[in-house]
C-alpha positions as CSV (number, residue, x, y, z in Angstrom):
1,M,21.6,82.9,-70.7
2,K,18.1,82.9,-72.2
3,G,16.7,86.0,-73.8
4,M,20.1,87.2,-75.1
5,D,19.1,88.3,-78.6
6,G,21.2,90.9,-80.4
7,P,19.7,94.1,-78.9
8,I,19.5,92.8,-75.3
9,A,23.0,91.4,-75.6
10,H,24.2,94.9,-76.7
11,L,22.4,96.6,-73.8
12,V,23.7,94.1,-71.3
13,S,27.2,94.5,-72.6
14,R,27.1,98.2,-72.1
15,L,25.6,97.9,-68.7
16,R,28.3,95.5,-67.7
17,K,31.0,97.7,-69.0
18,T,29.5,100.7,-67.2
19,G,28.5,99.1,-63.9
20,G,31.5,96.8,-63.5
21,D,31.6,94.5,-60.5
22,G,28.9,96.6,-58.9
23,L,26.3,95.2,-61.4
24,V,24.9,92.2,-59.6
25,A,22.3,91.0,-62.2
26,V,20.1,92.0,-65.1
27,L,16.7,90.4,-65.7
28,A,14.6,90.9,-68.9
29,Y,10.8,90.9,-68.9
30,G,8.0,92.5,-70.7
31,S,6.6,92.7,-74.3
32,R,10.0,92.4,-76.0
33,L,10.8,89.2,-74.2
34,V,7.5,87.5,-74.6
35,S,6.7,89.0,-78.1
36,A,3.4,90.6,-76.8
37,S,2.9,92.9,-79.8
38,P,6.0,95.1,-79.5
39,D,7.0,97.5,-82.3
40,R,10.2,99.1,-83.4
41,H,9.6,101.9,-80.8
42,S,9.1,99.5,-77.8
43,A,11.7,99.7,-75.1
44,Y,13.4,96.6,-73.7
45,D,12.3,96.1,-70.1
46,L,15.2,95.3,-67.8
47,I,15.5,95.0,-64.0
48,V,19.0,96.1,-63.0
49,V,20.3,95.0,-59.6
50,V,23.3,96.8,-58.2
51,D,25.4,96.8,-55.0
52,D,25.3,100.6,-54.5
53,Y,23.0,103.2,-56.0
54,G,25.5,106.0,-55.8
55,A,28.4,104.1,-57.5
56,F,26.1,102.9,-60.3
57,Y,24.6,106.3,-61.1
58,R,28.1,108.0,-61.0
59,A,29.2,105.4,-63.5
60,L,26.2,106.1,-65.8
61,S,26.9,109.9,-65.5
62,D,30.6,109.5,-66.2
63,G,29.7,107.4,-69.3
64,G,27.3,110.0,-70.6
65,Y,24.3,107.7,-70.3
66,T,22.1,110.0,-68.2
67,A,21.5,113.7,-68.1
68,R,20.2,113.4,-64.5
69,S,22.4,114.2,-61.5
70,A,23.9,111.0,-60.0
71,G,23.3,112.4,-56.6
72,L,19.7,113.1,-57.3
73,L,19.2,109.6,-58.7
74,A,20.9,107.9,-55.7
75,T,18.8,110.0,-53.3
76,V,15.4,109.3,-54.9
77,S,16.3,105.6,-55.3
78,R,15.8,105.2,-51.6
79,V,12.2,106.4,-51.9
80,L,9.6,104.1,-53.6
81,P,12.1,101.7,-55.2
82,P,12.7,100.8,-57.9
83,T,13.9,103.8,-59.9
84,V,13.1,103.8,-63.6
85,I,15.7,105.2,-65.9
86,A,16.3,105.2,-69.7
87,F,19.5,103.5,-70.9
88,W,20.1,104.4,-74.5
89,P,23.7,103.8,-75.4
90,A,23.4,104.4,-79.1
91,P,20.6,106.9,-79.9
92,P,18.6,107.5,-82.0
93,D,18.6,104.1,-83.8
94,G,20.1,101.8,-81.2
95,P,17.9,99.8,-78.7
96,L,16.4,101.7,-75.7
97,A,16.1,100.0,-72.3
98,K,13.7,101.0,-69.6
99,C,15.6,99.9,-66.5
100,L,14.1,99.3,-63.1
101,V,17.1,99.9,-60.8
102,L,17.2,98.3,-57.4
103,S,19.9,97.7,-54.9
104,R,20.5,94.1,-53.9
105,A,19.0,94.8,-50.4
106,D,15.9,96.5,-51.9
107,F,15.4,93.7,-54.5
108,Q,15.5,91.0,-51.8
109,R,13.1,92.8,-49.6
110,E,10.6,93.5,-52.5
111,L,10.4,89.8,-53.4
112,G,9.9,88.7,-49.8
113,P,7.3,88.8,-47.1
114,R,8.4,92.2,-45.9
115,R,7.9,93.9,-49.3
116,L,6.4,97.4,-49.3
117,D,4.1,96.8,-52.3
118,H,3.3,94.6,-55.3
119,F,5.3,96.4,-58.0
120,C,8.3,94.0,-58.2
121,L,6.5,90.8,-57.1
122,G,3.9,91.3,-59.8
123,R,6.6,91.5,-62.5
124,M,8.4,88.4,-61.3
125,A,5.2,86.4,-61.6
126,H,5.6,86.7,-65.4
127,H,8.0,85.0,-67.7
128,I,11.5,86.6,-67.1
129,S,15.0,85.8,-68.2
130,V,18.2,86.3,-66.2
131,V,20.4,87.8,-68.9
132,H,23.3,88.6,-66.6
133,A,24.5,87.4,-63.2
134,R,27.8,88.6,-61.8
135,D,28.9,85.2,-60.6
136,P,27.5,81.8,-59.6
137,E,26.5,83.1,-56.2
138,A,24.5,85.9,-57.7
139,S,22.9,83.5,-60.1
140,A,21.8,81.2,-57.4
141,W,20.5,84.1,-55.3
142,I,18.4,85.4,-58.1
143,E,17.0,82.0,-58.9
144,E,16.0,81.4,-55.3
145,L,14.4,84.8,-54.9
146,V,12.3,84.5,-58.1
147,A,11.2,81.0,-57.2
148,G,10.1,82.2,-53.8
149,A,8.2,85.1,-55.2
150,R,6.3,82.8,-57.6
151,R,5.4,80.4,-54.7
152,M,3.7,83.4,-53.1
153,V,1.5,84.0,-56.1
154,L,-0.9,81.3,-54.7
155,D,-1.3,83.4,-51.5
156,W,-2.6,86.5,-53.4
157,T,-4.5,84.9,-56.3
158,L,-6.4,82.0,-54.7
159,P,-8.6,84.2,-52.4
160,F,-10.0,85.8,-55.6
161,L,-11.0,82.6,-57.4
162,E,-14.2,80.7,-56.7
163,G,-15.1,77.2,-57.6
164,A,-13.0,74.9,-59.7
165,F,-10.3,76.4,-61.9
166,S,-7.7,75.2,-64.4
167,V,-4.0,76.2,-64.6
168,D,-4.9,78.6,-67.4
169,D,-7.8,80.1,-65.3
170,F,-5.3,80.6,-62.4
171,C,-2.6,82.3,-64.6
172,R,-5.1,84.6,-66.3
173,R,-6.6,85.7,-63.0
174,M,-3.1,86.3,-61.6
175,L,-2.4,88.6,-64.5
176,E,-5.8,90.4,-64.2
177,I,-5.1,91.1,-60.5
178,S,-1.7,92.5,-61.2
179,Y,-2.7,94.6,-64.2
180,A,-5.8,96.1,-62.5
181,G,-3.8,98.1,-59.9
182,E,-1.9,100.4,-62.2
183,I,-3.1,103.2,-64.4
184,R,-1.8,101.7,-67.6
185,P,-1.6,103.6,-71.0
186,E,-3.1,100.9,-73.1
187,R,-6.4,99.6,-74.4
188,G,-8.4,96.8,-72.9
189,G,-7.5,93.3,-73.9
190,R,-3.8,93.8,-73.0
191,V,-4.1,91.1,-70.3
192,S,-5.3,88.6,-72.9
193,A,-2.4,89.5,-75.3
194,V,0.2,89.2,-72.5
195,Y,-1.3,85.9,-71.3
196,E,-1.5,84.3,-74.8
197,A,2.1,85.4,-75.5
198,Q,3.5,83.5,-72.5
199,Q,0.7,80.8,-72.0
200,E,3.0,77.8,-72.3
201,T,5.7,79.3,-70.1
202,L,3.1,80.2,-67.4
203,R,1.7,76.7,-67.4
204,G,5.2,75.3,-66.9
205,I,5.8,77.7,-64.0
206,Y,2.5,77.4,-62.1
207,T,1.5,73.7,-62.6
208,P,4.2,72.6,-60.1
209,I,3.2,75.4,-57.7
210,L,-0.5,74.3,-57.8
211,E,0.5,70.7,-57.4
212,A,2.6,71.7,-54.4
213,G,-0.6,73.4,-53.1
214,V,-2.4,70.1,-53.4
215,A,0.3,68.2,-51.6
216,S,0.3,70.8,-48.7
217,G,-3.5,70.6,-48.4
218,V,-4.1,74.2,-49.5
219,L,-5.8,73.0,-52.8
220,E,-7.9,70.0,-53.9
221,R,-7.6,68.5,-57.3
222,S,-10.4,66.7,-59.2
223,N,-10.8,66.0,-62.9
224,G,-7.8,68.1,-63.8
225,K,-9.0,71.2,-62.0
226,Y,-8.2,72.7,-58.7
227,R,-10.2,74.4,-55.9
228,A,-9.4,75.9,-52.6
229,A,-9.6,73.4,-49.8
230,R,-11.0,76.1,-47.5
231,P,-12.5,79.4,-48.4
232,A,-10.5,82.5,-47.7
233,S,-11.5,84.3,-44.5
234,S,-12.9,87.8,-44.5
235,V,-9.8,88.9,-42.5
236,A,-7.5,87.5,-45.2
237,Q,-9.5,89.3,-48.0
238,L,-9.4,92.6,-46.1
239,R,-5.7,92.3,-45.6
240,L,-5.1,91.6,-49.3
241,N,-7.4,94.5,-50.3
242,A,-5.4,96.8,-48.1
243,Y,-2.2,95.5,-49.5
244,F,-3.3,96.0,-53.1
245,G,-4.8,99.4,-52.3
246,I,-1.4,100.6,-50.9
247,S,0.3,99.1,-53.9
248,K,-1.9,101.0,-56.2
249,A,-1.3,104.3,-54.4
250,R,2.5,103.8,-54.5
251,A,2.4,102.8,-58.1
252,T,0.5,105.9,-59.0
253,T,2.9,108.1,-57.0
254,R,5.8,106.6,-58.8
255,W,4.7,108.4,-62.0
256,V,6.0,111.7,-60.4
257,K,9.3,110.0,-59.6
258,H,9.6,108.6,-63.2
259,M,9.4,112.2,-64.5
260,L,12.4,113.1,-62.4
261,T,14.6,110.1,-63.2
262,F,13.7,109.0,-66.8
263,D,15.3,111.1,-69.5
264,S,12.4,112.2,-71.9
265,W,9.9,110.3,-69.9
266,F,6.8,112.1,-71.2
267,P,7.7,111.8,-74.9
268,Y,8.3,108.1,-74.2
269,I,4.9,107.5,-72.5
270,V,3.1,109.6,-75.1
271,R,4.5,107.4,-77.8
272,K,3.4,104.3,-75.8
273,V,-0.1,105.7,-75.4
274,E,-0.4,106.5,-79.1
275,R,0.9,103.0,-79.9
276,R,-1.4,101.2,-77.5
277,T,-4.6,103.3,-77.9
278,G,-4.5,105.1,-81.2
279,M,-4.9,108.4,-79.4
280,T,-2.6,111.3,-80.3
281,F,-1.1,114.0,-78.0
282,E,1.2,117.0,-78.5
283,I,3.9,118.4,-76.3
284,T,4.6,122.1,-76.5
285,P,8.2,123.5,-76.7
286,L,7.8,124.9,-73.2
287,E,6.7,121.5,-71.8
288,R,9.7,119.8,-73.5
289,R,12.0,122.3,-71.9
290,F,10.5,122.1,-68.4
291,P,8.8,118.6,-68.3
292,F,8.5,118.8,-64.5
293,P,6.2,120.1,-63.2
294,L,4.6,121.5,-66.4
295,L,3.8,118.1,-67.8
296,L,2.4,116.5,-64.7
297,P,-1.2,117.6,-65.2
298,K,-1.1,116.5,-68.8
299,A,0.4,113.2,-67.9
300,L,-2.4,112.5,-65.5
301,R,-5.0,113.5,-68.2
302,V,-3.3,111.2,-70.7
303,L,-3.4,108.3,-68.3
304,R,-7.1,109.0,-67.4
305,S,-8.0,109.2,-71.1
306,A,-6.3,105.9,-71.8
307,R,-8.1,104.3,-68.9
308,S,-11.4,105.7,-70.0
309,Q,-10.9,104.6,-73.6
310,S,-10.0,101.1,-72.3
311,R,-13.3,100.9,-70.4
312,V,-15.2,102.0,-73.6
313,D,-13.4,99.4,-75.7
314,R,-14.4,96.6,-73.2
315,K,-18.0,97.8,-73.1
316,S,-18.2,98.0,-76.9
317,A,-16.7,94.5,-77.2
318,G,-19.1,93.1,-74.6
319,G,-16.2,92.1,-72.3
320,R,-16.0,92.3,-68.6
321,G,-14.5,95.1,-66.7
322,R,-11.1,95.0,-65.2
323,P,-11.5,92.8,-62.1
324,A,-11.0,93.9,-58.5
325,A,-8.5,92.3,-56.3
326,G,-11.4,92.2,-53.9
327,G,-13.7,90.6,-56.3
328,R,-13.9,86.9,-56.9
329,T,-14.1,85.1,-60.2
330,S,-15.1,81.5,-61.0
331,G,-12.9,79.2,-62.9
332,S,-15.0,80.0,-66.0
333,G,-13.7,83.6,-65.8
334,S,-16.9,85.5,-64.8
335,S,-16.1,88.6,-62.7
336,S,-18.0,90.0,-59.8
337,A,-16.5,93.4,-59.8
338,A,-15.1,96.0,-62.2
339,N,-12.2,97.8,-60.5
340,G,-9.2,96.5,-58.8
341,A,-5.7,96.7,-57.5
342,G,-2.4,95.1,-58.2
343,A,0.7,95.9,-60.3
344,S,2.6,94.3,-63.1
């Protein structure tokens, strides 16, 4: 399967050995997959789909791959899925995976019309690679779910585009909406870097989807550009704003959960902040020993600092602010608002 370079192959092999037949599928995504400025400290982003939370976490615990209680992990996995864990089979020099763990039922719900928020859907809109599927049935199931999730991108991106737009305009706006809804520990310009790293892949994914929109009458095409056949209603925009607002609140709340489930979460996120922003932070010995709840206030300050620095960087560069899900942009990329919601 695609994306199986040496480190990912090693991680997937260990996950398969640990999870056994209960491991349904593993999907790779993120900066390592698309080569969006990762460094040697960057984790490999994986989505891990399992039959049963309890059985999977017991297997991790028995294998010595987590210091967390298997019972705790299984319990909290039923709240605000997915659960984020560190999978580091060969520390300190081996590859580290940041795994989003979901049961098969939760994964199917979160990529469908009954999803609870945008967290999983936003990530599936990017370039991904299915690096493990348990059997042909699981492979076909994953392919169908991801294809369906991508077809829904038109529903939540089109209302926030005005006038004529190209495939590239559409893809960039889709990423802006998704990124705007999470407090992200990185400087401004990250959307551009992520977009440019997977531009050709995104064109290949979304050109057929836009063409299907033309065929169904949702879009019109002229001179190689698209536009909505009918403007989005106020009710539709209000509904989307509410959806993205809820998604943003849930994504922010997940940070508390991450501190409970991810071994050495705060050192990991501090390293990411330092890598993405150039800021430096220190963790006291007491905070290392009792990361929760002592590190929660500092974590929030770190994230706010990163967000503030991102706004300063954009202002200094003369760029536009992070767009709102409720704001509309023209195909030329001008933005009508500075804050937004979404998740990716």
